[in-house]
C-alpha positions in Angstrom: -0.3 0.2 0.0 3.1 2.1 0.6 4.7 1.8 -2.3 1.9 3.1 -4.3 1.6 6.2 -2.5 5.2 7.4 -3.5 4.1 7.3 -7.3 2.9 10.8 -7.1 5.7 12.1 -5.7 8.2 10.5 -7.6 6.7 11.3 -10.9 7.1 15.5 -9.5 10.8 14.5 -8.1 11.6 13.2 -11.4 9.6 16.3 -13.7 11.9 18.9 -11.0 14.6 17.4 -11.9 14.4 17.2 -15.7 12.8 20.4 -15.4 16.5 21.7 -13.3 18.2 19.7 -15.8 16.9 20.9 -19.2 17.5 24.8 -18.4 21.4 23.9 -17.6 22.2 21.6 -20.5 19.3 24.4 -23.2 22.7 26.3 -22.2 24.8 24.4 -24.0 22.7 24.9 -27.6 24.6 27.1 -29.5 21.7 27.5 -31.7 20.4 30.7 -32.7 16.8 31.0 -33.0 17.4 29.6 -29.3 16.4 33.2 -27.6 16.8 33.0 -23.6 14.5 30.2 -22.7 13.2 29.9 -19.0 12.1 26.6 -18.7 8.6 27.1 -15.8 7.1 23.3 -16.0 7.8 19.9 -16.4 4.8 17.0 -17.6 5.5 13.5 -17.0 3.6 11.0 -18.5 3.1 7.7 -16.3 5.2 5.9 -17.3 7.2 8.4 -17.9 7.8 8.1 -22.4 6.8 11.4 -22.7 7.8 15.3 -21.3 6.1 18.2 -22.2 8.7 20.7 -21.0 6.8 24.5 -21.4 8.9 27.1 -21.9 8.0 31.5 -21.9 10.9 33.8 -23.4 12.7 37.0 -22.2 14.3 37.5 -25.6 14.2 35.1 -29.7 10.4 33.9 -31.2 8.1 31.7 -30.0 7.1 29.5 -32.4 11.5 29.9 -33.9 12.5 28.4 -30.9 10.2 25.8 -30.2 11.3 24.8 -33.5 14.9 24.4 -32.6 14.4 23.2 -29.4 12.2 20.4 -30.8 14.8 19.8 -32.5 17.2 19.9 -30.2 15.4 17.1 -28.3 17.0 14.1 -28.9 20.4 15.6 -27.8 19.3 17.3 -24.7 17.7 13.6 -23.7 20.8 12.0 -24.3 22.4 14.7 -21.4 19.1 13.7 -19.5 20.5 9.8 -19.6 24.3 10.6 -18.1 22.6 12.7 -15.2 19.1 10.4 -14.4 19.6 7.5 -12.4 16.1 6.2 -13.3 15.0 3.2 -16.6 13.5 5.3 -18.4 14.5 9.0 -19.5 11.5 10.9 -21.2 11.2 11.5 -24.9 10.9 15.9 -24.7 8.1 18.0 -26.2 9.1 21.4 -25.9 5.6 24.4 -25.9 6.0 27.7 -25.5 4.1 28.7 -22.5 1.5 31.4 -22.9 0.6 32.3 -19.6 3.5 34.9 -19.3 3.0 36.5 -21.8 -0.9 36.4 -21.3 0.0 37.9 -17.9 2.0 40.6 -19.7 -0.6 42.3 -22.4 -3.3 41.4 -19.6 -1.4 43.5 -16.4 -0.8 46.0 -19.7 -5.4 46.1 -20.4 -5.2 46.3 -16.5 -2.8 49.2 -16.6 -4.7 51.3 -19.5 -7.8 50.8 -18.1 -6.9 52.3 -14.4 -5.1 55.0 -16.5 -7.8 55.8 -18.7 -10.5 55.9 -15.5 -8.6 58.4 -13.2 -8.4 60.5 -16.5 -12.1 61.1 -15.9 -12.8 61.3 -12.4 -10.4 64.2 -13.0 -11.7 67.5 -13.0 -12.5 68.7 -16.0 -12.4 65.5 -17.3 -15.1 64.0 -19.6 -18.1 63.3 -17.1 -18.2 67.4 -15.9 
């Protein structure tokens, strides 16, 4: 019974280790299409056969970076073989994580709406 309880924890630990190792391995890639990448999360399938690697970009083109990272996935996976102490190293699938850019867009929209409201509330504004 105890063994089954540890499986989700192990999955999280493996995903966390993959996230750290992939972040380090990506720094060694020389592809100019790969911008300043941050690995946000790794989701590993229960059988450890596949891992979705979610990344965001500080600088660079998301589409070009995603293509380049997926082309380099085999190289990165080979690096993981040397670092991970697990029987199956998952096939990596890189996916641009739009959460950060969407949050920035929403924040910008909120700031603009608040600025417009502040102007409307000023004396001599549209309501006067």
